[in-house]
VOVEXTOR-895451 format. One line per 4 residues: for each residue x, y, z of N, C-alpha, C. Coordinates in nm, 4 decimals, decimal comma. Layout:
BEGIN
X Y Z X Y Z X Y Z | ...
END
This chain:
BEGIN
12,2931 10,3291 8,5513 12,1985 10,3248 8,6851 12,0526 10,3552 8,6402 | 11,9758 10,2459 8,6790 11,8138 10,2583 8,6529 11,7827 10,3484 8,7275 | 11,6695 10,4309 8,6706 11,5935 10,5256 8,7521 11,4633 10,4940 8,7902 | 11,4071 10,4326 8,7055 11,2729 10,3880 8,7133 11,2311 10,2581 8,6484
11,1937 10,1560 8,7403 11,1842 10,0130 8,7032 11,0342 9,9685 8,7096 | 10,9816 9,9070 8,6080 10,8522 9,8541 8,5952 10,8552 9,7175 8,6083 | 10,7663 9,6548 8,7193 10,7461 9,5260 8,7412 10,6260 9,4813 8,6635 | 10,6343 9,3971 8,5890 10,5071 9,3408 8,5122 10,4731 9,2110 8,5734
10,3727 9,2172 8,6626 10,3144 9,1130 8,7362 10,2071 9,0437 8,6974 | 10,2110 8,9102 8,6711 10,1172 8,8128 8,6463 10,0345 8,7530 8,7314 | 10,0882 8,7366 8,8588 10,0226 8,6761 8,9794 10,0146 8,5257 8,9604 | 10,1189 8,4732 8,8737 10,1315 8,3387 8,8729 10,2179 8,2793 8,9991
10,2266 8,1491 8,9884 10,2851 8,0901 9,1100 10,4476 8,1256 9,1340 | 10,4953 8,2018 9,0217 10,6209 8,2444 9,0366 10,6449 8,3856 9,0583 | 10,5374 8,4449 9,1021 10,5393 8,5985 9,1248 10,6272 8,6473 9,2213 | 10,6455 8,5727 9,3417 10,7330 8,6053 9,4451 10,8802 8,6093 9,3985
10,9214 8,5250 9,3092 11,0600 8,5095 9,2685 11,0974 8,6493 9,1750 | 10,9904 8,6742 9,0835 11,0156 8,8094 8,9961 11,0163 8,9247 9,0686 | 10,9238 8,9266 9,1891 10,9237 9,0591 9,2634 11,0457 9,0676 9,3361 | 11,0974 8,9673 9,3980 11,2165 8,9777 9,4668 11,3304 9,0248 9,3781
11,3487 8,9768 9,2674 11,4573 9,0449 9,1575 11,4259 9,1911 9,1357 | 11,2868 9,2284 9,1156 11,2606 9,3773 9,0873 11,2991 9,4575 9,2063 | 11,2535 9,4111 9,3381 11,2851 9,4761 9,4533 11,4535 9,4922 9,4706 | 11,5027 9,3912 9,4377 11,6692 9,3840 9,4619 11,7387 9,4890 9,3668
11,6936 9,4715 9,2498 11,7573 9,5867 9,1617 11,6957 9,7224 9,1774 | 11,5939 9,7467 9,2207 11,5431 9,8795 9,2526 11,6198 9,9346 9,3809 | 11,6417 9,8625 9,4742 11,7213 9,8841 9,5929 11,8667 9,9170 9,5636 | 11,9212 9,8267 9,4757 12,0676 9,8555 9,4226 12,0965 9,9805 9,3460
11,9820 10,0257 9,2780 12,0100 10,1365 9,1947 11,9298 10,2596 9,2660 | 11,8665 10,2448 9,3654 11,7906 10,3344 9,4455 11,6921 10,3911 9,3277 | 11,6275 10,3153 9,2670 11,5517 10,3507 9,1664 11,3985 10,3436 9,2108 | 11,3082 10,4264 9,1378 11,1714 10,4283 9,1391 11,1168 10,2982 9,1113
11,0222 10,2218 9,1872 10,9516 10,1011 9,1295 10,8009 10,1375 9,1168 | 10,7651 10,0858 8,9902 10,6236 10,0870 8,9683 10,5751 9,9468 8,9162 | 10,4595 9,9197 8,9396 10,3985 9,7703 8,9026 10,2754 9,7878 8,8208 | 10,2686 9,6881 8,7145 10,1504 9,6805 8,6254 10,1162 9,5358 8,6146
9,9726 9,5191 8,6145 9,9116 9,3974 8,5810 9,8222 9,4168 8,4662 | 9,8476 9,3388 8,3648 9,7555 9,3578 8,2532 9,6580 9,2484 8,2584 | 9,5384 9,2782 8,2184 9,4162 9,1786 8,2101 9,3925 9,1322 8,0870 | 9,4206 9,0142 8,0666 9,3917 8,9773 7,9117 9,3110 8,8532 7,9070
9,2667 8,8267 8,0419 9,1759 8,6872 8,0564 9,0234 8,7267 8,1198 | 9,0041 8,8640 8,1256 8,8955 8,8892 8,1795 8,8140 8,9801 8,0604 | 8,6722 8,9604 8,0422 8,6144 9,0436 7,9361 8,6172 9,1769 7,9730 | 8,6375 9,2702 7,8888 8,6316 9,4029 7,9163 8,5018 9,4803 7,9212
8,4326 9,5201 7,9969 8,2995 9,6020 8,0004 8,3177 9,7204 7,9331 | 8,1958 9,7732 7,8712 8,1752 9,8879 7,8041 8,2012 9,9980 7,9026 | 8,3122 10,0701 7,8908 8,3504 10,1882 8,0005 8,3774 10,2938 7,9060 | 8,3606 10,4208 7,9692 8,3874 10,5457 7,9119 8,5207 10,5979 7,9570
8,5950 10,5423 8,0623 8,7187 10,5725 8,0984 8,8392 10,5069 8,0262 | 8,8296 10,4189 7,9376 8,9228 10,3569 7,8611 8,9900 10,2295 7,9375 | 9,1076 10,1950 7,9077 9,1467 10,0377 7,9438 9,2187 10,0407 8,0818 | 9,2523 10,1574 8,1443 9,3195 10,1786 8,2781 9,1844 10,1700 8,3840
9,1970 10,0875 8,4737 9,1126 10,0690 8,5730 9,1530 10,1314 8,7008 | 9,0583 10,2292 8,7673 9,0830 10,2963 8,8721 9,0870 10,2159 8,9960 | 9,2020 10,2139 9,0685 9,2094 10,1298 9,1699 9,1385 10,1659 9,3133 | 9,0645 10,2808 9,2967 8,9707 10,3237 9,4091 8,8358 10,2869 9,3887
8,7974 10,2560 9,2736 8,6528 10,2332 9,2576 8,6142 10,1217 9,2866 | 8,4739 10,0951 9,3172 8,4005 9,9636 9,3475 8,3902 9,8914 9,2332 | 8,3844 9,7723 9,2102 8,3721 9,6813 9,1256 8,2723 9,5885 9,1207 | 8,2108 9,5621 9,0194 8,0957 9,4516 9,0487 8,1548 9,3084 9,0102
8,2746 9,3011 8,9124 8,3180 9,1748 8,8722 8,4105 9,1288 8,9642 | 8,3545 8,9790 9,0224 8,4322 8,9294 9,1298 8,5916 8,9124 9,1035 | 8,6047 8,8572 8,9798 8,7480 8,8056 8,9291 8,8269 8,9464 8,9156 | 8,7669 9,0620 8,8619 8,8288 9,1832 8,8654 8,8676 9,2403 9,0004
8,7861 9,2195 9,1075 8,8018 9,2621 9,2313 8,9252 9,1924 9,2969 | 8,9349 9,0545 9,2545 9,0505 8,9758 9,3007 9,1760 9,0217 9,2381 | 9,1843 9,0674 9,1195 9,2975 9,1071 9,0553 9,3573 9,2539 9,1223 | 9,2517 9,3251 9,1361 9,2587 9,4562 9,2159 9,3333 9,4631 9,3461
9,2707 9,3682 9,4040 9,3347 9,3414 9,5632 9,4668 9,2874 9,5540 | 9,5059 9,1861 9,4572 9,6374 9,1316 9,4295 9,7308 9,2402 9,4153 | 9,6943 9,3432 9,3114 9,7723 9,4288 9,2795 9,7946 9,5423 9,4043 | 9,6883 9,5778 9,4676 9,7211 9,6669 9,5808 9,7898 9,6003 9,6947
9,7682 9,4695 9,7116 9,8675 9,3932 9,8146 10,0054 9,4038 9,7784 | 10,0209 9,3661 9,6682 10,1673 9,3762 9,6052 10,2333 9,4993 9,6132 | 10,1591 9,6200 9,5661 10,1919 9,7535 9,5824 10,2417 9,7879 9,7032 | 10,1481 9,7572 9,8034 10,1667 9,7759 9,9496 10,2909 9,7357 9,9849
10,3098 9,5961 9,9778 10,4313 9,5130 10,0047 10,5613 9,5598 9,9663 | 10,5674 9,6239 9,8490 10,6819 9,6569 9,7877 10,7101 9,8171 9,8052 | 10,6099 9,8811 9,8786 10,6105 10,0216 9,9168 10,5921 10,0976 9,7970 | 10,5136 10,0653 9,6831 10,4987 10,1321 9,5704 10,3713 10,2329 9,5862
10,3715 10,3451 9,5767 10,2699 10,4450 9,5887 10,1557 10,3962 9,4898 | 10,0275 10,4335 9,5238 9,8979 10,3997 9,4580 9,9206 10,4623 9,3090 | 9,9797 10,5645 9,2959 9,9675 10,6137 9,1679 10,0877 10,5635 9,0664 | 10,1535 10,4770 9,1232 10,2609 10,4018 9,0410 10,2135 10,2296 9,0340
10,0722 10,2286 9,0383 10,0423 10,0999 9,0205 9,9318 10,0993 8,9087 | 9,9341 10,0018 8,8100 9,8398 10,0079 8,6975 9,7794 9,8651 8,6967 | 9,6518 9,8680 8,6689 9,5745 9,7557 8,6241 9,5082 9,7876 8,4913 | 9,5344 9,7367 8,3943 9,5164 9,7782 8,2536 9,4624 9,6534 8,1618
9,3326 9,6693 8,1114 9,3067 9,5710 8,0132 9,3837 9,5771 7,8751 | 9,3912 9,4639 7,8151 9,4602 9,4772 7,6860 9,5698 9,3625 7,6567 | 9,6329 9,3657 7,5546 9,7355 9,2842 7,5209 9,8667 9,2897 7,6111 | 9,8948 9,2150 7,6743 10,0287 9,2417 7,7694 10,1414 9,3220 7,6936
10,1906 9,2716 7,5948 10,3149 9,3060 7,5389 10,2874 9,4649 7,5047 | 10,1686 9,4974 7,4365 10,1303 9,6258 7,3922 10,1151 9,7185 7,5153 | 10,0287 9,6962 7,6138 10,0214 9,7736 7,7308 10,1425 9,8150 7,8132 | 10,2074 9,6924 7,8333 10,3423 9,6989 7,9190 10,4425 9,8056 7,8503
10,4643 9,7841 7,7292 10,5595 9,8748 7,6511 10,5056 10,0177 7,6112 | 10,3546 10,0337 7,6117 10,3181 10,1569 7,5963 10,3346 10,2348 7,7316 | 10,3003 10,1587 7,8315 10,3101 10,2267 7,9768 10,4565 10,2652 8,0137 | 10,5444 10,1857 7,9710 10,6998 10,1968 8,0014 10,7427 10,3239 7,9131
10,6834 10,3550 7,7987 10,7200 10,4810 7,7216 10,6651 10,5882 7,7995 | 10,5449 10,5828 7,8272 10,4603 10,7104 7,8859 10,5261 10,7395 8,0339 | 10,5636 10,6242 8,1077 10,6063 10,6753 8,2324 10,7741 10,6920 8,2321 | 10,8307 10,6797 8,1343 10,9907 10,6998 8,1291 11,0727 10,5969 8,2020
11,0050 10,4843 8,1923 11,0736 10,3585 8,2382 11,2039 10,3272 8,1731 | 11,3037 10,2956 8,2534 11,4288 10,2323 8,1821 11,4578 10,1060 8,2091 | 11,3820 10,0228 8,2709 11,4010 9,8860 8,2899 11,2529 9,8057 8,3259 | 11,2302 9,7164 8,2507 11,1091 9,6384 8,2770 11,1522 9,5000 8,3128
11,0996 9,4523 8,4318 11,1155 9,3215 8,4860 10,9974 9,2357 8,4734 | 11,0128 9,1180 8,3956 10,9124 9,0322 8,3688 10,9410 8,8980 8,3646 | 10,8599 8,7955 8,4059 10,8928 8,6694 8,4187 10,9074 8,5799 8,2646 | 10,9637 8,5128 8,2422 10,9811 8,4369 8,1220 10,9965 8,2895 8,1475
10,9014 8,2206 8,0650 10,8958 8,0631 8,0868 10,9863 8,0112 7,9696 | 11,0367 7,9134 7,9743 11,1187 7,8458 7,8528 11,0095 7,7853 7,7772 | 11,0314 7,8177 7,6460 10,9292 7,7897 7,5291 10,9908 7,6826 7,4243 | 10,9085 7,5865 7,3963 10,9557 7,4998 7,3070 10,8348 7,5019 7,1988
10,8779 7,4480 7,0888 10,7883 7,4161 6,9606 10,6960 7,5315 6,9219 | 10,5547 7,4971 6,9216 10,4771 7,5907 6,8588 10,4757 7,7244 6,9671 | 10,4786 7,7044 7,0829 10,4837 7,8198 7,1737 10,5965 7,9168 7,1316 | 10,7043 7,8461 7,1127 10,8253 7,9377 7,0664 10,7916 8,0129 6,9561
10,7260 7,9533 6,8391 10,7179 8,0290 6,7206 10,5962 8,1426 6,7482 | 10,5034 8,1154 6,8276 10,3990 8,2017 6,8483 10,4521 8,3220 6,9341 | 10,5496 8,2927 7,0151 10,6068 8,4002 7,0967 10,5406 8,3920 7,2245 | 10,5880 8,4644 7,3142 10,5396 8,4865 7,4556 10,5261 8,6329 7,5084
10,4686 8,6626 7,6129 10,4563 8,8103 7,6581 10,5965 8,8637 7,6845 | 10,6750 8,7851 7,7440 10,8180 8,8468 7,7764 10,9014 8,8726 7,6369 | 10,8888 8,7789 7,5360 10,9335 8,7943 7,3972 10,8798 8,9254 7,3296 | 10,7614 8,9497 7,3480 10,6856 9,0494 7,2774 10,7371 9,1861 7,3386
10,7472 9,1800 7,4888 10,7938 9,3048 7,5490 10,9368 9,3257 7,5145 | 11,0069 9,2303 7,5147 11,1665 9,2317 7,4686 11,1854 9,3001 7,3343 | 11,0973 9,2721 7,2381 11,1018 9,3099 7,1109 11,0479 9,4505 7,0952 | 10,9583 9,4863 7,1762 10,8996 9,6176 7,1570 10,9228 9,7328 7,2634
10,9918 9,6903 7,3599 11,0134 9,7736 7,4654 11,1008 9,9052 7,4278 | 11,0703 10,0124 7,4889 11,1600 10,1525 7,4526 11,2847 10,1371 7,5453 | 11,3127 10,0397 7,6439 11,4055 10,0338 7,7362 11,4610 9,8951 7,7637 | 11,5558 9,8716 7,8429 11,6016 9,7348 7,8922 11,4844 9,6622 7,9391
11,5076 9,5159 7,9287 11,4158 9,4325 7,9656 11,4936 9,3215 8,0535 | 11,4600 9,2918 8,1608 11,5179 9,1800 8,2445 11,3937 9,0741 8,2464 | 11,4176 8,9605 8,1608 11,3286 8,8487 8,1526 11,3828 8,7473 8,2557 | 11,3106 8,7442 8,3797 11,3588 8,6653 8,4661 11,3065 8,4967 8,4369
11,4098 8,4176 8,4377 11,3738 8,2850 8,3827 11,3097 8,2011 8,4850 | 11,1753 8,1405 8,4451 11,0906 8,0601 8,5386 11,1245 7,9260 8,5098 | 11,1342 7,8484 8,5957 11,1622 7,7087 8,5770 11,0264 7,6239 8,5985 | 10,9867 7,5554 8,4893 10,8516 7,4597 8,5189 10,9033 7,3245 8,5577
10,8193 7,2837 8,6401 10,8285 7,1461 8,6805 10,7705 7,0453 8,5700 | 10,8486 6,9426 8,5442 10,8170 6,8497 8,4282 10,7429 6,7253 8,4973
END
């Protein structure tokens, strides 16, 4: 039985599918559900508080504001309390696995695209999480249109 599930959200076009799987598993196991979104595409400003972004503070960066709104909207839709939502700067595989260890997560739910060629050799976020996570990982297969 899973007790604490961490949904790693990337807000791609497939987010709803991944969210549905995480919600279903959390419901089946009566588990606590948390959500994390890692910012790896927005330059990190010089801050004194580290890489975790407070979800209550006002922000100057418009893209960062949008990411924060998306995380809070998702968290509210899932009924995830604000203290179980994280917006973190960094490398996704490192931040997700570190958070899972710190929070005692026993399942990480993450989307996984089929990889071929060079992308397969270089790895992906889901692959990195799978190989470094301190717990089980459910990599939800996302199908891409060709």
